C-alpha positions as CSV (number, residue, x, y, z in Angstrom):
1,M,129.2,67.2,106.1
2,N,126.2,69.3,107.2
3,K,128.7,72.1,107.7
4,V,130.2,71.9,104.3
5,G,126.7,71.7,102.8
6,A,125.7,74.9,104.3
7,V,128.8,76.6,103.4
8,L,128.6,75.6,99.8
9,F,124.8,76.8,99.8
10,A,125.7,80.1,101.4
11,V,128.5,80.6,98.6
12,V,126.1,79.7,95.7
13,L,123.4,82.1,97.4
14,A,126.0,85.1,97.6
15,A,127.1,84.5,94.1
16,A,123.7,84.5,92.8
17,W,122.8,87.7,94.8
18,G,126.0,89.5,93.7
19,G,125.9,88.5,90.2
20,A,122.4,89.8,89.6
21,S,122.1,92.9,87.3
22,P,120.5,96.0,88.4
23,P,116.8,96.1,87.6
24,A,116.7,98.5,85.0
25,Q,119.4,96.7,82.8
26,A,118.3,93.2,83.9
27,R,116.7,91.0,81.1
28,G,113.1,90.5,81.7
29,T,111.0,87.0,81.6
30,I,108.1,86.8,79.5
31,L,106.2,83.8,81.0
32,L,105.4,82.9,84.6
33,L,103.6,79.9,86.3
34,E,102.6,80.7,89.8
35,G,100.9,78.4,92.7
36,G,99.9,79.1,96.4
37,G,97.3,79.4,99.0
38,G,96.8,80.7,102.4
39,I,93.9,81.8,104.8
40,G,91.4,84.7,104.9
41,V,88.6,86.3,106.6
42,T,85.2,87.2,105.2
43,D,83.4,90.7,106.2
44,N,81.6,88.8,108.8
45,S,84.6,87.3,110.4
46,E,84.5,83.9,109.2
47,S,87.6,82.1,108.2
48,V,88.3,80.8,104.7
49,R,90.9,78.5,103.2
50,F,92.0,79.2,99.6
51,W,94.4,78.1,96.8
52,Q,95.4,79.7,93.5
53,A,97.2,79.1,90.2
54,A,98.1,81.7,87.5
55,F,99.7,81.8,84.4
56,G,101.2,85.3,83.1
57,V,102.6,86.6,79.9
58,G,104.6,89.9,79.8
59,G,108.0,91.4,80.2
60,K,109.9,94.8,80.4
61,L,111.4,97.5,78.5
62,R,115.1,97.5,78.7
63,G,116.4,100.4,80.9
64,F,113.1,100.6,82.5
65,P,112.5,98.8,85.8
66,P,109.0,97.9,86.2
67,R,107.6,94.5,84.6
68,F,104.3,94.1,83.3
69,Y,102.2,90.9,83.0
70,F,98.7,89.9,81.9
71,L,97.5,87.2,84.1
72,V,94.8,84.3,84.1
73,D,94.1,83.3,87.7
74,Y,92.1,80.4,89.0
75,S,91.6,80.2,92.6
76,G,89.2,78.4,95.0
77,D,88.2,78.8,98.7
78,V,86.0,77.1,101.1
79,L,84.2,78.7,104.0
80,D,82.7,76.8,106.7
81,S,80.2,78.3,109.4
82,T,77.8,77.4,111.8
83,L,74.8,80.1,112.2
84,S,72.4,80.4,115.0
85,S,69.0,82.1,115.3
86,P,65.6,81.7,116.7
87,A,65.0,79.2,113.8
88,G,67.5,76.8,115.1
89,V,71.2,75.9,114.0
90,A,72.5,75.7,110.5
91,D,75.8,74.0,109.3
92,R,76.9,75.8,106.0
93,T,79.9,75.0,103.7
94,L,80.6,77.4,100.8
95,I,82.9,76.5,97.9
96,D,83.9,79.4,95.3
97,H,85.8,79.0,92.0
98,L,87.0,82.1,90.4
99,L,88.5,82.6,86.8
100,L,90.1,86.1,86.6
101,F,91.8,88.0,84.2
102,G,93.9,91.2,84.4
103,P,97.3,93.1,84.8
104,R,100.0,92.7,87.4
105,L,103.0,95.2,88.0
106,Y,106.3,94.4,89.5
107,L,108.5,97.1,91.1
108,P,111.9,96.0,91.8
109,L,113.3,97.4,95.0
110,N,116.9,95.8,94.5
111,P,117.9,92.8,92.1
112,R,116.2,90.1,94.3
113,I,113.2,91.9,96.0
114,R,110.3,93.4,94.5
115,I,106.9,94.4,95.4
116,Y,103.7,93.8,92.9
117,F,100.2,95.1,92.4
118,Q,97.3,93.6,90.4
119,G,93.6,94.2,89.6
120,L,91.5,91.3,88.3
121,L,88.1,90.9,86.9
122,G,86.1,87.8,85.9
123,A,83.6,85.3,86.9
124,F,82.9,82.9,89.9
125,W,80.6,79.7,90.4
126,S,80.0,78.4,93.7
127,Q,77.9,75.7,95.6
128,S,76.6,75.9,99.1
129,D,75.7,72.9,101.5
130,W,73.3,73.9,104.1
131,L,72.2,71.5,107.0
132,V,69.4,73.0,108.9
133,N,68.7,71.6,112.4
134,S,70.3,68.6,111.5
135,V,67.4,67.4,109.0
136,E,66.8,69.8,106.0
137,P,69.8,69.7,103.3
138,Y,69.9,72.4,100.7
139,Q,72.4,72.9,97.9
140,P,72.2,76.3,96.3
141,D,74.4,77.2,93.1
142,D,75.5,80.7,92.2
143,R,77.3,82.1,89.5
144,G,78.3,85.8,89.1
145,M,81.1,88.4,88.7
146,A,84.1,88.9,91.0
147,A,87.0,91.1,91.3
148,K,90.6,90.5,93.2
149,F,92.9,93.3,94.1
150,S,96.5,92.4,95.5
151,A,99.8,93.7,96.8
152,G,102.6,91.7,98.0
153,L,106.3,91.2,98.2
154,Q,108.6,88.7,96.5
155,F,112.0,87.3,96.9
156,R,113.6,86.0,93.8
157,P,116.7,84.0,94.9
158,V,117.5,83.0,91.3
159,R,116.1,84.4,88.0
160,A,113.9,81.4,87.3
161,L,112.3,81.3,90.8
162,S,110.5,83.6,93.2
163,I,108.7,83.3,96.6
164,G,106.2,85.6,97.9
165,V,103.7,86.8,100.5
166,G,100.9,89.0,99.8
167,V,97.2,90.1,100.7
168,D,94.0,89.9,98.4
169,R,90.7,91.7,98.6
170,V,88.2,89.5,96.9
171,V,84.7,91.0,96.1
172,F,81.7,89.0,94.7
173,W,78.6,90.2,92.8
174,G,75.5,88.0,91.8
175,R,74.8,85.7,94.8
176,E,71.2,85.2,94.7
177,Q,70.6,81.5,95.5
178,D,72.7,81.3,98.4
179,P,71.1,84.4,100.3
180,A,67.6,82.9,99.1
181,V,68.2,80.0,101.2
182,A,69.6,81.7,104.2
183,A,66.4,84.1,104.2
184,M,64.1,81.2,103.6
185,T,65.3,79.2,106.4
186,G,65.5,82.1,108.9
187,F,69.2,82.7,108.7
188,G,69.3,85.6,106.5
189,A,70.5,88.1,109.1
190,D,73.6,86.0,110.0
191,A,74.8,84.6,106.5
192,D,78.0,86.0,105.0
193,D,78.0,87.0,101.2
194,A,81.8,85.9,101.6
195,D,83.7,89.1,100.3
196,Q,86.9,88.3,101.5
197,T,90.5,89.6,102.7
198,R,93.0,86.8,102.0
199,F,96.6,86.3,103.4
200,G,99.0,83.7,101.6
201,G,102.0,82.6,100.2
202,T,103.2,81.9,96.5
203,I,105.9,80.1,94.6
204,A,106.5,81.2,90.9
205,L,108.5,80.0,87.9
206,H,109.8,82.5,85.2
207,F,110.7,81.8,81.9
């Protein structure tokens, strides 16, 4: 029974692949919903976990392969680190929330595989939890601007679904309270401002 199911799946996938129109002639979709997540690293080599969701509106011109979308993108990340200095030891957890806007460009390589590039700009808000020498808690909040620049590869087995992998570069401006706590407690030289390089996967629905 398993062999029969595998054969049927292969036949359906082959039919979907073979039935796809060339990218320039294919009809474009106008809406996308995307979710994903992964891991990353900050400029100071601290590990980060992140998640994301995006909504996009766009399409293509018939006879012209590239697709263009305007995205609203929400993402969050968590950074856990332990800092050591002559002042002692600090356990720090930083949680960021980002709301970003901007364009995404898809370039089809064939009917099922395409690459994408995007540049997004918007705002972030965050909270840090500091525990210094196990006795002094601090919870600074920050708000500011952020940008995300991304590139990736997507596989589209059927018209309404794509699965992708990508890399993001995320940059923050405006962190003030968190660095102030780091300096005040003697960890300013070790604290990370959390600019990130992220690696992750996505699943998107197209309408």
